[in-house]
C-alpha positions in Angstrom: 11.7 46.9 -17.5 10.3 44.3 -15.7 10.4 40.1 -15.7 8.6 38.0 -16.1 9.2 35.2 -13.2 7.0 33.4 -12.3 4.4 31.2 -13.6 1.6 29.6 -12.4 -1.1 27.6 -13.4 -5.1 27.6 -12.6 -5.2 24.4 -13.7 -2.4 22.6 -12.6 -4.0 18.7 -12.0 -4.4 19.5 -16.5 -1.0 19.3 -16.9 -0.5 15.1 -16.5 -2.4 15.3 -19.7 1.5 16.0 -21.0 2.4 12.4 -20.4 -0.1 12.0 -23.8 3.3 13.3 -25.8 4.6 10.0 -24.9 1.6 8.9 -27.6 2.6 10.0 -30.6 6.3 9.6 -29.8 6.2 5.5 -29.5 3.7 5.3 -32.6 6.2 6.9 -34.8 8.9 4.7 -33.9 7.1 1.4 -34.2 5.7 2.3 -37.0 4.5 -1.9 -38.1 3.1 -1.3 -41.3 3.1 -4.1 -43.7 5.6 -3.6 -46.9 4.4 -5.3 -50.4 7.1 -7.2 -52.3 7.3 -6.3 -55.7 9.3 -8.2 -58.7 12.0 -5.9 -60.7 14.1 -7.1 -63.3 16.7 -4.3 -62.4 16.4 -2.3 -59.1 19.8 0.0 -59.4 17.9 3.1 -60.7 15.6 2.3 -58.2 17.6 1.7 -54.8 18.8 5.4 -55.8 15.0 6.5 -56.1 14.4 5.2 -52.8 17.3 6.7 -51.0 16.1 9.9 -51.9 12.8 9.7 -50.8 13.7 7.8 -47.6 15.6 10.7 -46.5 12.7 13.0 -47.5 10.8 11.3 -45.6 12.5 10.7 -42.3 12.7 14.6 -41.9 9.0 15.0 -42.9 7.6 12.9 -40.5 10.1 14.3 -37.7 8.0 17.3 -38.4 4.9 16.3 -38.5 5.9 14.5 -35.1 7.4 17.6 -33.9 4.5 19.6 -34.7 1.5 16.6 -33.3 4.0 16.8 -30.2 3.8 21.0 -29.9 0.3 21.0 -30.9 -0.9 18.6 -27.6 1.5 20.1 -25.2 -0.2 23.4 -25.7 -3.6 22.2 -25.9 -3.2 21.0 -22.4 -1.6 24.3 -21.6 -4.2 26.1 -22.7 -6.5 23.9 -20.1 -4.2 24.4 -17.5 -4.1 28.1 -17.5 -0.7 29.3 -17.6 -0.1 32.8 -15.3 2.8 35.1 -15.4 2.7 36.9 -12.8 6.5 39.5 -11.6 6.2 37.9 -8.1 6.0 35.0 -6.2 2.9 35.0 -4.7 -0.9 33.7 -4.2 -2.7 36.5 -3.9 -5.8 37.6 -6.0 -7.4 40.7 -7.1 -10.4 40.3 -5.3 -14.4 41.6 -6.4 -14.4 44.0 -3.7 -12.2 46.8 -3.5 -12.0 50.1 -1.4 -10.0 52.9 -2.6 -8.7 55.9 -0.1 -7.9 59.0 -1.9 -6.0 61.3 0.6 -7.2 64.7 -0.7 -5.4 66.6 2.2 -4.2 70.1 1.9 -0.3 68.3 1.9 -1.6 67.0 -1.4 -0.8 69.8 -2.9 2.8 69.6 -3.4 4.5 69.4 -6.9 6.0 66.1 -7.9 6.7 67.2 -11.0 6.3 70.5 -13.0 2.7 70.3 -14.2 1.8 68.0 -11.7 0.7 68.1 -8.1 0.8 65.0 -5.6 -3.5 65.4 -5.7 -3.4 65.4 -9.3 -1.1 61.9 -9.3 -3.3 60.0 -6.7 -6.3 60.5 -9.1 -4.2 59.4 -11.8 -3.4 56.0 -9.7 -6.5 55.7 -8.4 -8.0 55.2 -12.0 -6.0 52.6 -13.2 -6.7 51.0 -10.1 -10.0 50.9 -11.2 -9.3 50.0 -15.0 -7.2 46.8 -13.5 -10.4 45.4 -12.3 -13.3 44.1 -13.9 -16.0 45.1 -14.7 -18.4 43.2 -12.5 -16.2 44.7 -9.4 -17.8 47.2 -6.8 -15.9 49.5 -5.3 -16.3 52.1 -2.8 -14.3 55.1 -1.8 -13.4 56.8 1.2 -11.7 60.7 1.4 -10.6 62.7 4.1 -14.0 64.1 4.8 -16.1 61.0 5.0 -18.8 62.4 2.3 -19.4 59.7 1.9 -20.7 56.5 3.9 -18.8 53.0 3.1 -22.0 51.0 2.5 -22.2 53.0 -1.0 -21.0 50.7 -3.7 -20.1 52.4 -7.1 -19.7 50.4 -10.4 -16.4 51.4 -12.0 -17.7 54.9 -14.3 -19.7 56.1 -11.1 -16.5 56.2 -8.9 -14.8 57.6 -11.8 -17.5 60.5 -12.2 -16.6 60.6 -7.8 -13.0 60.8 -8.2 -13.7 64.4 -10.8 -15.8 66.0 -8.6 -13.6 65.3 -5.0 -11.4 68.3 -4.1 -8.8 68.8 -1.9 -9.6 69.1 1.9 -8.7 71.0 5.0 -9.2 67.7 6.9 -5.9 66.0 7.5 -6.5 62.3 8.8 -3.9 59.7 10.3 -3.4 56.3 8.9 -4.7 54.7 11.7 -7.7 56.3 11.3 -8.8 55.4 8.2 -8.2 51.9 9.6 -10.4 52.0 12.2 -13.2 53.3 9.8 -12.7 50.7 7.1 -12.9 48.3 10.1 -15.8 49.2 11.8 -17.3 49.1 8.5 -16.7 45.8 8.4 -15.2 45.9 4.7 -13.5 42.7 3.6 -11.8 42.4 0.1 -8.6 44.8 -1.3 -7.9 48.4 0.1 -6.2 50.6 -1.9 -3.9 53.1 0.2 -3.1 56.7 -2.0 -1.5 59.2 0.1 1.6 61.6 0.7 2.1 59.2 4.2 2.5 61.8 6.3 3.6 60.6 9.2 1.1 61.2 12.0 3.3 59.1 14.9 5.5 56.5 15.0 2.8 54.0 15.6 0.5 55.0 13.4 1.2 51.9 10.7 0.7 49.4 13.2 -3.1 49.0 12.9 -2.8 48.1 9.3 0.2 45.8 10.1 -1.6 44.0 12.7 -5.3 43.8 9.8 -4.8 40.5 8.3 -8.1 40.3 6.9 -7.9 42.6 4.7 -5.4 42.7 1.0 -3.4 46.1 1.3 -2.0 48.2 -1.2 0.0 51.5 0.0 0.6 53.6 -2.9 2.7 56.5 -1.4 3.4 59.3 -3.9 6.6 61.9 -3.1 6.6 64.8 -3.8 9.6 66.7 -5.4 10.1 68.9 -3.1 10.6 68.5 1.2 10.6 72.3 2.1 7.7 73.8 3.8 7.5 77.6 5.9 4.3 77.6 7.9 2.7 79.3 10.7 4.0 77.1 13.9 1.7 79.6 16.0 0.7 83.0 17.2 -0.2 85.1 20.6 -0.8 88.5 21.8 2.3 89.4 24.2 -0.7 91.0 27.0 -2.7 87.9 26.4 -5.7 90.5 25.3 -6.4 93.9 23.8 -6.7 96.6 26.4 -7.3 100.8 26.8 -3.8 101.7 26.3 -1.5 98.8 27.9 1.1 97.7 25.3 0.6 95.0 23.5 1.8 93.4 20.4 0.9 90.0 18.1 4.1 87.3 18.2 3.9 85.4 15.2 6.1 82.3 15.0 6.9 80.6 11.8 8.6 77.3 11.3 10.8 75.8 8.9 11.0 71.9 8.6 13.0 71.8 5.7 16.3 71.6 4.8 16.7 74.8 2.6 16.6 78.2 4.0 13.7 80.4 3.4 15.0 84.1 2.2 13.0 87.1 2.4 10.0 86.0 3.0 6.7 88.7 3.2 4.7 88.2 5.6 1.1 90.5 6.0 -1.1 91.1 8.4 -4.7 91.9 7.8 -8.1 93.4 9.6 -11.4 92.4 7.8 -8.5 91.6 4.7 -8.0 95.4 4.9 -3.8 95.3 4.6 -2.4 96.7 8.6 1.0 95.6 8.1 3.8 93.6 6.4 7.4 92.4 7.1 10.2 90.1 5.4 11.7 87.6 7.6 14.1 85.1 7.1 14.2 81.4 8.4 16.7 79.2 8.2 16.7 75.2 7.6 14.8 73.5 10.4 14.6 76.5 12.2 12.4 79.0 13.9 11.7 82.8 13.7 9.7 84.9 16.1 8.2 88.1 14.1 6.2 91.0 16.4 3.5 93.0 14.9 2.1 95.9 17.1 -1.2 96.2 17.4 -3.4 99.3 16.2 -6.0 99.3 18.9 -8.2 101.6 16.4 -8.1 99.1 14.0 -10.8 98.2 12.6 -12.0 94.5 12.1 -9.7 93.1 14.6 -11.7 90.3 15.0 -11.1 89.3 11.5 -7.0 89.0 11.4 -5.2 86.9 9.8 -1.5 86.8 8.7 -0.6 85.8 5.4 3.5 84.0 4.3 4.3 85.0 0.1 6.3 83.0 -1.2 6.5 80.8 -4.4 8.2 77.9 -2.4 4.6 78.2 0.0 2.0 76.4 -1.3 0.0 76.0 1.1 -0.1 76.7 4.9 0.3 80.4 3.5 -2.6 81.5 5.8 -3.1 82.0 9.6 -7.1 83.3 11.1 -7.1 85.1 14.0 -9.7 86.6 16.2 -8.6 89.6 18.2 -11.4 90.4 20.6 -11.2 92.9 22.6 -12.4 92.0 25.7 -15.6 93.5 27.7 -16.2 94.3 30.4 -15.0 92.2 33.2 -17.7 91.2 36.0 -15.4 91.2 39.7 -17.7 90.3 42.2 -16.1 91.2 46.0 -16.9 89.9 49.0 -16.2 91.7 52.2 -15.1 90.7 56.1 -15.7 92.4 58.2 -12.0 94.3 58.4 -11.1 94.0 54.9 -9.8 97.7 53.5 -10.8 99.7 50.3 -8.1 99.1 48.3 -10.3 96.4 46.2 -12.8 98.5 45.6 -10.7 101.9 45.2 -9.1 99.6 42.0 -12.2 97.9 39.9 -14.9 100.0 40.8 -15.8 103.4 37.6 -13.0 101.6 36.0 -14.2 101.2 32.2 -12.8 97.8 31.6 -14.5 96.5 35.2 -17.9 96.0 36.5 -17.6 95.7 40.0 -20.0 95.5 42.7 -19.4 94.4 46.0 -21.9 92.3 48.5 -21.1 91.5 52.3 -20.4 88.2 53.8 -24.2 88.5 55.4 -25.8 89.6 52.0 -25.0 87.7 48.9 -26.6 87.2 45.6 -26.1 83.8 44.5 -27.8 84.6 41.4 -25.2 87.6 40.9 -22.2 85.5 42.7 -22.6 83.1 39.2 -22.1 85.0 36.9 -18.9 86.7 38.1 -15.8 86.3 35.7 -13.5 86.9 39.4 -15.0 87.0 43.1 -12.6 88.6 44.9 -12.5 87.1 49.2 -11.1 90.1 51.0 -10.5 88.9 54.9 -13.2 86.8 55.3 -12.7 85.1 58.7 -15.1 82.1 57.7 -17.7 81.2 54.6 -21.5 80.9 55.2 -23.0 77.7 53.7 -24.5 79.4 51.1 -21.2 80.7 50.1 -19.7 77.9 50.5 -22.5 75.9 48.4 -22.1 79.6 45.8 -18.3 79.0 45.2 -18.2 75.0 44.8 -20.8 75.7 41.9 -18.4 78.6 40.4 -15.9 77.3 40.3 -17.0 73.6 38.9 -17.8 76.1 35.9 -14.4 76.5 35.7 -14.5 80.5 37.4 -11.8 82.0 39.1 -11.6 82.4 42.5 -9.0 85.0 44.5 -8.2 84.8 48.3 -7.4 87.6 50.6 -7.3 85.9 53.9 -7.9 87.2 57.4 -5.3 87.0 60.5 -8.9 84.7 61.9 -9.5 82.5 58.5 -11.0 78.8 59.8 -8.7 76.5 57.6 -12.3 74.1 57.9 -13.6 76.9 55.8 -11.2 76.3 53.1 -11.1 73.1 52.9 -14.7 72.5 51.8 -13.3 74.3 48.5 -10.3 71.9 47.7 -8.0 74.2 49.3 -5.3 73.0 52.1 -4.2 75.8 53.6 -1.7 76.1 56.9 -0.1 78.6 59.5 3.4 79.7 58.7 6.1 81.2 60.3 4.4 84.7 60.5 7.5 86.1 59.6 7.8 89.1 57.8 10.0 89.1 54.5 10.6 90.6 51.0 9.6 89.2 48.4 12.2 88.3 45.5 12.2 89.0 41.9 9.6 87.9 39.2 10.0 85.3 37.5 10.3 87.1 34.0 9.8 83.6 32.1 6.6 83.2 33.3 3.8 84.1 30.6 1.5 85.7 33.5 4.2 88.5 33.6 3.7 89.2 29.8 3.7 92.3 29.3 3.4 94.2 33.1 7.4 94.9 32.8 8.5 97.5 30.0 12.1 96.0 30.7 12.9 92.7 32.6 15.1 94.6 35.6 16.4 92.4 37.5 17.1 95.6 40.4 13.4 96.1 41.3 12.5 97.3 44.3 9.7 94.6 45.7 7.2 94.6 48.1 7.3 93.0 51.7 4.6 90.9 53.8 4.0 88.5 56.2 4.5 84.7 56.2 1.1 84.2 57.5 -0.5 80.9 55.3 1.3 78.3 53.4 -1.4 77.1 50.1 -0.1 73.0 50.7 -2.0 71.8 47.3 -0.2 74.5 45.6 0.3 74.0 41.4 2.4 77.4 41.2 3.5 80.1 42.7 3.1 83.6 41.0 4.9 85.7 43.2 7.6 84.0 46.0 9.3 85.6 48.8 13.4 85.2 48.9 13.5 82.4 50.7 11.3 80.5 48.5 7.7 80.2 50.4 5.3 81.5 47.9 3.3 84.7 49.0 0.5 84.4 45.9 -0.3 81.4 44.6 -2.4 79.0 42.2 -4.1 76.1 43.7 -4.3 73.0 42.1 -7.7 72.4 41.5 -9.8 70.1 39.5 -12.4 73.0 38.1 -12.2 76.5 37.8 -8.8 78.6 39.1 -7.9 79.7 42.7 -5.8 82.3 44.0 -4.1 82.8 47.7 -2.1 85.4 48.9 0.2 84.3 52.5 -1.3 87.0 53.9 -4.2 89.7 54.7 -3.9 93.4 53.1 -3.1 95.0 56.5 -0.4 98.0 56.6 1.6 95.6 59.8 1.0 92.6 57.1 2.7 93.8 53.7 3.1 96.8 51.7 1.9 94.6 48.1 -0.9 97.2 47.9 1.3 100.3 47.7 3.5 98.9 45.5 3.7 99.9 41.4 3.3 95.9 41.4 0.0 95.7 43.0 -2.2 97.0 40.1 -1.1 95.3 37.1 -0.6 92.2 39.1 -4.8 92.4 40.2 -5.7 93.5 36.8 -3.8 90.3 35.1 -5.7 88.5 37.7 -9.2 89.8 37.2 -8.7 90.3 33.1 -7.3 86.5 32.9 -10.1 85.6 34.4 -12.0 85.9 30.9 -9.9 86.1 28.4 -8.0 82.9 29.0 -11.5 81.5 27.7 -11.1 83.0 25.0 -8.6 82.3 22.2 -7.4 83.9 19.3 -7.8 80.5 17.2 -8.8 76.9 17.6 -6.5 74.0 15.4 -9.6 72.2 13.4 -8.3 68.7 15.3 -9.2 69.8 18.8 -11.9 68.7 20.8 -13.5 71.2 22.3 -13.9 75.0 22.0 -14.8 77.2 25.2 -16.4 80.8 24.2 -17.2 83.8 27.4 -20.6 84.9 26.0 -22.1 88.0 27.1 -25.4 87.3 27.7 -27.1 84.3 29.1 -28.5 81.1 27.2 -30.5 78.3 27.9 -30.4 74.8 26.9 -33.3 75.3 24.4 -31.1 78.3 22.2 -29.8 76.2 19.4 -26.2 78.6 18.5 -24.4 78.2 15.1 -21.4 78.5 13.0 -21.3 80.6 10.5 -18.9 81.1 7.4 -21.0 83.1 5.3 -21.4 80.3 2.9 -22.5 77.0 5.3 -24.0 77.0 8.7 -22.7 74.4 11.4 -24.7 73.9 14.5 -22.0 71.7 17.0 -22.7 69.3 19.7 -22.7 72.1 22.7 -24.0 73.0 26.0 -23.7 76.1 28.7 -21.8 76.3 31.5 -22.4 78.9 33.2 -21.6 81.8 30.9 -19.4 79.5 29.3 -20.2 78.2 25.1 -18.6 74.5 24.8 -19.3 73.0 21.8 -17.7 70.3 20.3 -15.5 70.6 17.4 -16.8 68.8 14.2 -13.8 68.3 12.2 -14.9 66.4 9.6 -17.2 69.7 9.1 -14.8 73.1 9.4 -12.1 74.6 7.3 -9.7 76.9 8.2 -11.3 80.3 8.5 -13.0 82.5 10.7 -16.4 81.4 12.0 -19.5 83.9 13.1 -20.5 82.4 16.4 -24.8 82.9 15.8 -27.9 82.5 18.0 -30.3 82.6 15.4 -30.0 85.7 13.4 -27.7 87.6 16.4 -24.0 87.7 16.0 -22.6 86.8 19.4 -19.0 86.8 18.4 -16.5 85.0 15.8 -13.9 82.5 16.4 -11.0 81.5 14.1 -10.2 78.4 13.3 -6.5 76.9 11.7 -5.7 73.7 9.8 -3.9 70.6 12.6 0.0 70.9 12.7 0.3 67.8 11.6 -1.0 68.7 8.0 2.3 71.1 8.0 4.7 68.4 8.8 6.8 67.5 5.7 8.0 64.4 7.9 6.8 61.2 5.9 6.9 57.7 6.4 9.7 56.4 3.9 9.7 54.0 1.0 11.8 51.8 3.4 9.0 51.8 6.7 6.1 50.8 4.1 8.6 48.3 2.2 9.5 46.9 5.8 5.4 46.4 6.6 4.4 44.6 3.5 6.8 42.1 4.1 3.0 40.6 5.4 1.4 39.1 2.8 -1.6 40.7 2.6 0.1 43.8 2.6 2.0 44.9 -1.0 3.7 48.3 -2.0 3.2 49.7 -5.5 5.3 52.6 -6.7 3.8 53.8 -9.5 3.7 57.5 -11.7 0.3 57.3 -13.5 -2.4 54.7 -14.1 -1.4 52.7 -17.0 1.8 51.6 -15.1 -0.5 51.2 -12.0 -2.8 49.0 -14.1 0.3 47.4 -15.3 1.6 46.7 -12.2 -1.6 45.1 -10.7 -2.0 43.0 -14.2 1.5 41.6 -13.7 2.6 41.4 -10.1 -1.0 40.3 -8.4 -4.0 39.0 -10.8 -1.3 37.9 -13.5 -1.0 37.7 -17.8 -3.7 34.5 -18.4 -1.6 33.0 -21.2 -4.4 30.2 -21.9 -5.4 32.1 -25.1 -1.8 32.4 -26.1 -1.3 28.8 -25.8 -4.4 27.5 -27.7 -3.2 30.0 -30.5 0.4 28.2 -30.5 -1.6 24.7 -30.7 -4.0 25.4 -34.0 -1.1 27.3 -35.4 1.4 23.3 -35.3 -1.9 21.4 -35.9 -2.2 23.6 -39.3 1.2 23.4 -39.4 0.4 19.3 -39.0 -2.1 18.9 -41.5 0.2 21.4 -44.3 3.1 19.3 -43.8 0.5 15.7 -44.6 -1.5 17.3 -47.7 1.6 18.8 -49.4 4.7 17.1 -48.0 
């Protein structure tokens, strides 16, 4: 029960009128009425009557005086307009009100056996509206930004807007919400009704530093803070490929304090069940499950995994696109001393579209359509080739360099590569780093006793970002260069028999396949998150700047900001419009491919800003925390704690009551 402890007055100066209470007291004490003398022969009887009536009259006069004093006192109090509040503050409710109602998926959590957090948020919102007069102007904000903050609502129309609202796949941090409110220029009362999921530690700082608005934080706490969700999913081999071994790895994360046992995980292709599994995930733990991919299955581009457990109320679907890659375009530029290993590997192969060029006869247009360009033992690069390679790398292309014994270092520097001569010592290669994702799926077993090839340490890439294969002394045999754009891989020697035995080693084929296939599929992701900035999709046909690409989920069509870079489609991800699911990439009526989107990881987290954190924030005079379970309680809290209860009507009624009592006393007693 709330005890009203603070009394304030709207017109405190009127209280000086209480000094007028002295007037009736003075009149009562100094009653100067004249007494008329009457002669009686015997006053014994009159004396007795006088004593009795004098005692009665004094009591009546005191009651009349008290009634008169109370009438004057309550009349003055009525004009002073007393107000009772729960808390000592000088805040008042504004005529401008903005209500943010969090409708993210996490608000689907239960707060009681019959009510979700979203249902309670609706009730609290209506309670806020009811606490304001009919003349108040309301503005509304939700996660999808479905309406402008320039739109004003009345009390009745904003309630209608509440009833239309549904859960959205868009999550917002509190600093995003505050930034949007501040950008609108709104001044007034701001109500933040949310479960206050924690996106980052400092997201509430923008609210604490905003002194232009009054903030009312209304946290909604769920009865269950456990959640199991898909953390990630990936292909073991990074691509789907013919008969090569391939598995889909699904990682589940439990952020709660309770174990999840016997959870059903199901894999679907085109809504057809493909595989099932039962997993256990310990509290605050991670579990990985592997699904073997059937390459003959249909609908791989429309895949999803589903969690089936009564305690998982949202985040139970994860959408994937397992696109079979098209043939990789491999272009080889041959030097005069190049061997035939590359051609033998990629030519007449169903996985690759191979074409070779002489160093003196290059078709730039064809070269720029490559997925990977292999420079095979060129001693020097023409200006034409340098120009084409620069453009190719700027488009995030992949270049593989097999140097020649007579390579010109100056030529490499024009591509951003710093290469120097090394010892030219012939040495065996060390064991592969099996933790490197590059080797996922290459080895059936991670056998540490692999017989490795030998090679000469002829060249050394100075600006190396990562060594893919290393010599036993730590020098790098195959290096990835650190470049601002594109990917460049450099071998330390040519492929002549005197320089290396690598081309005749069993490691040669999978490594070269990985390099070629990776040039294409590293741009084709299994899924994107809705809060990512951009998506990149490799195209199989050339598009122009006039081609308009859309995303369709079967019900709606979205046209994101987009651009074409080489054979890559780059699109800005429209966070406010996307929901989790599969989208078809369309050029007019032509389907170019499928892409999958999943919700942000932040929306899956059960970590929330605690009440203590919010109370600490509320130490600022313009920030309040309201904890309520329904709209009626919100209305009372706002009325009693901020708006206050006006008592002038009650004071006036009491004053009239005492005036009536005075009249009765004078008239009948």
